[in-house]
C-alpha positions as CSV (number, residue, x, y, z in Angstrom):
1,M,-44.2,62.7,-58.1
2,K,-40.5,62.2,-59.0
3,K,-39.7,59.7,-61.8
4,G,-38.9,56.3,-60.4
5,L,-40.6,56.6,-57.1
6,L,-43.7,54.6,-56.3
7,P,-46.9,56.5,-55.8
8,K,-48.0,57.1,-52.2
9,W,-50.9,54.7,-52.5
10,M,-48.5,51.9,-53.5
11,F,-46.7,52.2,-50.2
12,H,-50.0,51.8,-48.3
13,A,-50.9,48.7,-50.5
14,L,-47.5,47.1,-49.8
15,F,-47.8,47.8,-46.0
16,S,-51.3,46.2,-46.0
17,I,-49.9,43.1,-47.7
18,F,-47.0,43.0,-45.1
19,W,-49.4,43.4,-42.1
20,W,-51.9,40.8,-43.5
21,G,-49.0,38.4,-44.0
22,I,-48.1,38.7,-40.3
23,W,-51.8,38.5,-39.3
24,G,-52.1,35.2,-41.3
25,F,-49.1,33.8,-39.6
26,V,-50.3,34.8,-36.1
27,V,-53.7,33.3,-36.8
28,K,-52.2,30.0,-37.8
29,L,-50.2,29.9,-34.6
30,G,-53.2,30.9,-32.5
31,S,-55.7,28.6,-34.1
32,D,-53.9,25.7,-32.5
33,K,-54.3,27.2,-29.0
34,I,-57.7,28.9,-28.7
35,S,-61.2,28.7,-30.2
36,P,-62.4,30.8,-33.2
37,R,-64.6,32.9,-30.8
38,Q,-61.8,33.6,-28.4
39,M,-59.6,34.5,-31.4
40,Q,-62.2,37.0,-32.6
41,I,-62.6,38.5,-29.1
42,L,-58.8,38.9,-28.7
43,F,-58.7,40.4,-32.3
44,M,-61.1,43.1,-31.2
45,V,-59.1,43.7,-27.9
46,G,-56.0,44.1,-30.1
47,M,-57.8,46.8,-32.1
48,V,-58.6,49.0,-29.1
49,P,-55.2,50.6,-28.8
50,L,-55.2,51.4,-32.5
51,V,-58.7,52.8,-32.4
52,V,-57.7,55.1,-29.5
53,A,-54.6,56.2,-31.3
54,T,-56.6,57.0,-34.4
55,L,-59.1,59.0,-32.4
56,I,-56.3,60.9,-30.7
57,R,-54.8,61.7,-34.1
58,L,-58.2,62.9,-35.3
59,S,-58.6,65.0,-32.2
60,F,-61.7,63.0,-31.4
61,K,-63.4,64.6,-34.4
62,V,-65.4,62.0,-36.4
63,D,-67.9,62.4,-39.2
64,F,-71.5,61.7,-38.3
65,D,-72.8,60.9,-41.8
66,G,-75.7,58.4,-41.3
67,L,-75.0,56.4,-44.4
68,G,-71.2,56.3,-43.7
69,I,-71.9,55.1,-40.2
70,T,-74.2,52.4,-41.6
71,Y,-71.5,51.2,-44.1
72,G,-68.8,51.3,-41.4
73,V,-71.0,49.1,-39.0
74,L,-71.9,46.7,-41.8
75,N,-68.2,46.5,-42.7
76,G,-67.5,45.4,-39.1
77,V,-70.3,42.9,-39.0
78,F,-69.3,41.2,-42.3
79,T,-65.6,41.3,-41.4
80,T,-66.4,39.6,-38.1
81,L,-68.5,36.9,-39.7
82,G,-65.8,36.3,-42.3
83,L,-63.1,36.1,-39.7
84,L,-65.0,33.7,-37.5
85,A,-65.5,31.4,-40.5
86,Y,-61.8,31.8,-41.3
87,Y,-60.6,31.1,-37.8
88,A,-62.9,28.0,-37.6
89,A,-61.5,26.8,-40.9
90,M,-57.9,27.3,-39.7
91,Q,-58.8,25.3,-36.5
92,R,-60.7,22.5,-38.2
93,A,-59.4,22.0,-41.7
94,M,-56.3,21.1,-43.5
95,L,-55.4,24.8,-43.8
96,H,-52.9,24.3,-41.0
97,S,-50.6,22.6,-43.4
98,L,-51.5,24.9,-46.3
99,A,-51.0,28.2,-44.6
100,L,-47.2,28.2,-44.8
101,S,-46.8,26.1,-47.9
102,P,-46.0,27.2,-51.4
103,P,-49.1,27.6,-53.6
104,S,-48.2,24.6,-55.8
105,S,-48.0,22.2,-52.8
106,A,-51.3,23.6,-51.6
107,C,-53.0,22.8,-54.9
108,D,-51.4,19.3,-54.9
109,R,-52.9,18.6,-51.4
110,C,-56.3,20.0,-52.3
111,A,-56.4,17.7,-55.3
112,R,-55.6,14.6,-53.2
113,V,-58.3,15.3,-50.5
114,R,-61.2,15.9,-52.9
115,P,-64.0,13.4,-52.2
116,A,-64.7,10.8,-54.8
117,A,-67.6,11.5,-57.1
């Protein structure tokens, strides 16, 4: 690695932050229009072209390690459950107003809406 250049993994980490930021913005927009279940279904539909492109890039050669497959499927199950909960929160809670706000204003709003003890 040349001095002054970022390591290869850093580019991937920055790209993930970029794409997650766009994802969060699109979720905020979509949560006003459709239900969390519909959002999850369309999320999976949106993944299909990327899955096909990845399979083509791998020449349709995938590993068949039983434990690896188990972890991959569990990853999908838990991600789906987490996303459904997140989409429901975006649709029902005050997160609409927090999603695009600076962190300091989000903390201020959270402090104001806490139930009295």
